[in-house]
C-alpha positions as CSV (number, residue, x, y, z in Angstrom):
1,M,-82.1,41.4,-10.9
2,K,-81.2,38.6,-9.7
3,V,-77.7,38.9,-11.2
4,L,-77.3,42.0,-9.8
5,L,-78.0,40.3,-6.3
6,A,-75.5,37.2,-6.5
7,V,-72.8,39.9,-7.7
8,A,-73.4,42.0,-4.5
9,V,-73.2,38.9,-2.3
10,A,-70.1,37.5,-3.8
11,A,-68.5,41.3,-3.3
12,S,-68.9,41.5,0.1
13,S,-67.5,38.3,1.0
14,L,-64.5,39.0,-0.6
15,M,-64.5,42.8,1.0
16,F,-65.3,41.3,5.2
17,G,-64.6,37.1,4.4
18,G,-61.1,37.8,2.7
19,P,-58.7,39.0,5.5
20,A,-60.4,36.5,7.5
21,F,-59.6,33.5,5.7
22,S,-56.4,35.0,4.9
23,A,-55.3,34.9,8.8
24,D,-55.9,31.3,8.7
25,L,-53.2,30.5,6.1
26,P,-49.4,30.1,7.5
27,V,-47.4,32.7,7.7
28,A,-43.8,32.3,5.5
29,H,-40.4,33.8,7.8
30,P,-36.9,34.0,6.2
31,A,-34.8,31.0,7.1
32,A,-32.6,31.4,9.7
33,A,-28.8,31.5,8.4
34,P,-26.6,28.8,9.8
35,V,-24.1,29.0,12.6
36,A,-21.1,28.6,11.4
37,P,-19.2,25.8,13.5
38,V,-16.4,27.6,15.3
39,A,-12.7,26.2,13.7
40,Y,-10.5,24.4,16.3
41,D,-7.3,26.6,16.8
42,W,-4.2,24.8,17.7
43,S,-2.3,27.8,19.6
44,G,-1.0,26.6,23.3
45,F,1.7,24.8,24.9
46,Y,0.9,21.0,25.3
47,V,2.7,17.9,27.2
48,G,2.1,14.3,26.8
49,G,3.3,10.6,26.6
50,H,3.4,8.1,24.0
51,V,4.2,4.3,23.3
52,G,5.2,2.7,20.4
53,G,8.4,0.8,18.9
54,G,11.6,1.0,17.9
55,W,14.4,-0.6,15.2
56,S,17.8,0.1,14.1
57,T,20.5,-1.2,12.0
58,T,23.9,-0.5,13.0
59,T,26.7,-1.1,10.5
60,F,30.2,-1.9,12.1
61,A,33.4,-1.8,10.9
62,D,36.9,-2.3,12.3
63,P,39.9,-2.0,9.0
64,G,42.3,-1.5,11.7
65,A,41.9,-4.9,13.5
66,T,43.6,-7.3,11.2
67,G,46.7,-5.5,11.7
68,T,46.1,-5.5,15.5
69,L,45.7,-9.1,15.0
70,L,48.7,-9.5,13.0
71,A,50.9,-7.8,15.4
72,C,49.9,-9.6,18.8
73,C,48.4,-13.1,17.8
74,F,48.8,-13.7,14.2
75,V,51.5,-13.7,11.5
76,A,50.9,-12.5,7.5
77,G,49.2,-15.5,5.6
78,E,47.4,-16.8,8.3
79,I,44.4,-14.0,8.7
80,G,43.0,-11.4,6.7
81,G,40.4,-9.0,6.7
82,A,36.6,-9.6,8.2
83,T,33.3,-10.3,7.2
84,V,30.9,-8.4,9.1
85,T,27.0,-8.7,10.0
86,N,25.1,-5.6,10.9
87,A,23.0,-5.3,14.2
88,N,18.9,-5.1,13.4
89,P,17.6,-5.3,16.8
90,S,13.9,-3.8,17.3
91,A,12.0,-2.6,20.9
92,F,9.1,-1.3,22.5
93,L,10.0,2.4,23.7
94,G,7.5,4.8,25.8
95,G,8.3,8.2,27.1
96,A,7.1,12.0,27.7
97,H,7.1,15.1,25.3
98,A,6.3,18.8,24.7
99,G,5.9,21.7,22.7
100,W,3.9,24.6,21.4
101,M,2.4,25.4,18.6
102,Y,1.0,28.8,16.9
103,Q,-1.5,28.9,14.3
104,V,-1.9,31.8,11.4
105,A,-4.6,30.6,9.3
106,R,-4.1,27.6,8.6
107,L,-0.5,27.4,8.5
108,V,0.8,26.3,12.2
109,V,4.4,26.0,13.7
110,G,6.1,25.4,16.3
111,G,8.4,23.3,18.4
112,D,8.7,20.2,19.7
113,F,10.6,18.3,22.7
114,D,10.6,14.2,22.8
115,W,12.3,11.4,24.6
116,S,11.7,7.4,24.8
117,A,13.0,4.9,27.1
118,M,13.9,1.5,25.4
119,N,15.8,-1.3,25.6
120,M,17.2,-1.7,22.3
121,K,20.1,-4.5,22.0
122,G,21.7,-5.7,18.8
123,H,24.6,-8.2,18.0
124,G,26.7,-8.5,15.3
125,A,30.3,-10.0,14.4
126,G,33.2,-9.8,12.1
127,V,34.5,-13.1,11.0
128,F,37.9,-12.8,9.4
129,N,39.0,-14.4,6.5
130,S,41.8,-16.7,7.1
131,T,43.7,-20.5,6.4
132,A,42.7,-23.2,8.4
133,P,43.9,-23.9,11.4
134,F,43.9,-20.2,12.3
135,G,40.6,-18.2,12.6
136,A,39.4,-15.5,15.1
137,T,36.0,-13.6,15.6
138,E,35.4,-9.8,16.3
139,A,31.9,-9.8,18.1
140,Y,30.4,-6.6,19.3
141,S,27.2,-5.3,20.7
142,V,25.3,-1.8,20.8
143,N,22.2,-1.4,23.2
144,T,20.0,2.3,23.1
145,K,18.6,2.9,26.8
146,W,16.9,6.0,25.2
147,T,16.1,8.3,22.7
148,G,16.5,12.2,22.6
149,T,14.9,14.8,20.0
150,A,14.4,18.5,19.6
151,T,12.4,19.7,16.6
152,T,11.0,22.5,14.9
153,T,7.4,21.5,13.5
154,I,5.4,22.6,10.6
155,G,2.0,21.9,10.3
156,I,-1.2,22.4,7.9
157,A,-4.2,22.2,9.6
158,R,-7.7,21.0,8.8
159,D,-9.7,22.0,11.7
160,H,-9.5,19.5,14.2
161,W,-6.9,17.7,12.1
162,M,-3.3,18.8,11.3
163,F,-0.9,16.9,9.2
164,Y,2.9,18.0,9.9
165,G,6.5,17.4,9.2
166,K,9.8,18.1,11.9
167,A,13.3,18.3,11.5
168,G,16.0,19.0,14.6
169,G,18.8,17.1,16.2
170,A,18.8,14.1,18.3
171,W,20.6,11.8,20.8
172,A,21.2,8.4,21.9
173,D,22.4,6.9,25.4
174,N,24.3,3.9,23.8
175,S,26.0,1.1,25.6
176,Y,28.8,-0.7,23.5
177,S,30.9,-4.2,24.0
178,Q,33.3,-5.8,21.6
179,S,35.4,-8.3,22.3
180,V,37.9,-10.8,20.2
181,T,37.9,-14.4,20.3
182,G,40.9,-16.7,18.2
183,F,42.6,-20.0,17.8
184,G,45.9,-21.1,16.0
185,G,48.8,-18.2,15.4
186,F,51.5,-18.3,17.9
187,V,49.2,-17.9,21.0
188,G,47.0,-20.8,20.2
189,A,43.5,-20.1,21.8
190,F,43.2,-16.2,22.6
191,N,40.8,-14.0,23.4
192,I,41.0,-9.9,23.8
193,N,38.7,-7.1,25.3
194,N,36.5,-9.7,27.4
195,S,33.2,-7.8,26.4
196,P,34.5,-4.7,27.8
197,S,31.7,-2.1,27.9
198,V,31.8,1.7,26.8
199,N,28.9,3.8,27.2
200,K,28.6,6.8,25.3
201,T,25.8,9.9,24.5
202,I,25.4,10.6,20.9
203,V,24.2,13.2,18.9
204,G,23.2,13.3,15.7
205,W,19.7,14.6,13.2
206,T,16.5,13.6,12.4
207,V,13.5,14.3,10.6
208,G,9.6,13.0,11.1
209,T,6.3,13.5,9.6
210,G,2.5,12.3,11.6
211,V,-0.9,13.3,12.1
212,K,-3.3,14.8,15.6
213,W,-6.6,14.6,16.0
214,A,-8.0,17.0,18.6
215,F,-11.4,15.1,19.9
216,A,-11.9,17.2,22.5
217,E,-10.7,21.2,23.2
218,N,-7.5,20.6,24.7
219,W,-7.2,16.9,23.8
220,F,-5.3,15.9,20.9
221,I,-3.9,12.3,20.0
222,N,-1.0,12.0,17.6
223,L,0.7,9.4,15.1
224,E,4.0,10.3,14.2
225,Y,7.4,8.1,12.6
226,N,10.6,10.0,12.9
227,Y,14.0,8.6,11.6
228,L,17.2,9.4,13.6
229,D,20.5,9.5,11.9
230,F,23.9,9.2,14.0
231,G,26.7,8.9,11.8
232,S,29.6,7.1,11.9
233,K,31.4,7.2,15.7
234,A,34.0,5.8,16.5
235,Q,34.7,3.9,20.1
236,N,37.9,2.9,21.6
237,F,38.3,-0.8,23.5
238,S,41.7,-1.6,25.0
239,G,41.7,-5.0,27.7
240,P,44.7,-7.7,27.8
241,C,44.8,-10.7,25.8
242,N,44.9,-13.8,27.3
243,A,46.1,-17.3,25.9
244,G,47.0,-20.7,26.3
245,G,50.4,-20.2,24.4
246,P,53.3,-18.3,24.9
247,G,53.5,-14.4,23.9
248,C,50.3,-13.2,25.0
249,G,49.2,-14.5,28.7
250,G,47.5,-11.2,30.0
251,L,51.1,-9.5,30.0
252,F,49.7,-6.7,27.5
253,A,47.0,-4.6,26.3
254,V,45.6,-4.9,22.9
255,A,43.9,-2.0,21.5
256,F,40.8,-1.6,18.5
257,N,38.8,1.2,17.3
258,P,35.9,0.3,15.4
259,T,33.5,2.9,14.0
260,F,29.5,2.0,14.5
261,N,27.5,3.7,12.0
262,Q,23.7,4.1,13.2
263,H,20.4,5.1,12.2
264,I,17.2,4.5,14.5
265,S,13.2,4.3,13.3
266,Q,10.5,5.0,15.4
267,V,6.8,5.0,15.8
268,E,4.9,6.6,18.3
269,L,1.2,7.1,19.3
270,G,0.5,10.2,22.2
271,L,-2.0,11.5,24.6
272,N,-1.8,15.4,24.6
273,Y,-2.9,18.0,26.7
274,K,-2.8,21.4,25.2
275,F,-3.1,24.8,27.4
276,N,-5.1,27.6,25.4
277,T,-2.2,30.2,26.4
278,G,-2.8,32.1,22.8
279,P,-0.3,34.2,21.7
280,G,1.1,35.9,24.7
281,G,1.9,33.0,26.2
282,F,5.1,32.7,23.2
283,L,6.6,35.8,23.9
284,F,9.6,34.5,26.5
285,W,10.4,32.5,23.0
């Protein structure tokens, strides 16, 4: 009898106390799905400014100078070809740029226009091989005042980062000067083209590479390297021959036609603002 009573009490405890007990237990709910981060969209127009540095190498050549000097100032055997030093200047630069980008998946295509001001002036000289007591030196300088580029860009985006390459056309505004000094020969000490200046905007090509980082919705910075090649450009100089001896005395002009083969490297750090124009903003392109 006592056993039956214990079983009855236990059964009623399970029947009436079970739900109350289970109500005190925590209820497990399904975990909320994590919110996927929104990928950065590089599409849009942008404008910006940049600072940096540039360096250049200019190779100078004037194969016709020996003949010119023999015609005006020396005789055969007194002077020969020249040993030339290159111009290797460097300078700070600063400027502005603008462009557009359009992103499809991770591929980003676009265009960029870049302008940089600088004062990059280099000097060099050609020292003519001669026998004593004869000699002549042809000095030159190249001063690059600004460069500009217009390029197509292709990049690979990874959210807020983008690695890209660029290629296109390049321009440089250069001021050239040239002068020749000498001694001996049949005119004695002389100088020709007393540093005349020729200003030209030359055309070449450029390639570059860089990285962009978007630190806000509409702001990004870029760090890039650009190589600009302008090939060999001929410049014409003409001026009077001034000498202490007979036969020159500023009575006639002497002409030189050297070539300047120049290439420039530039490193730029830029700050940019991007307008979220969307695909419709590129229709007029």
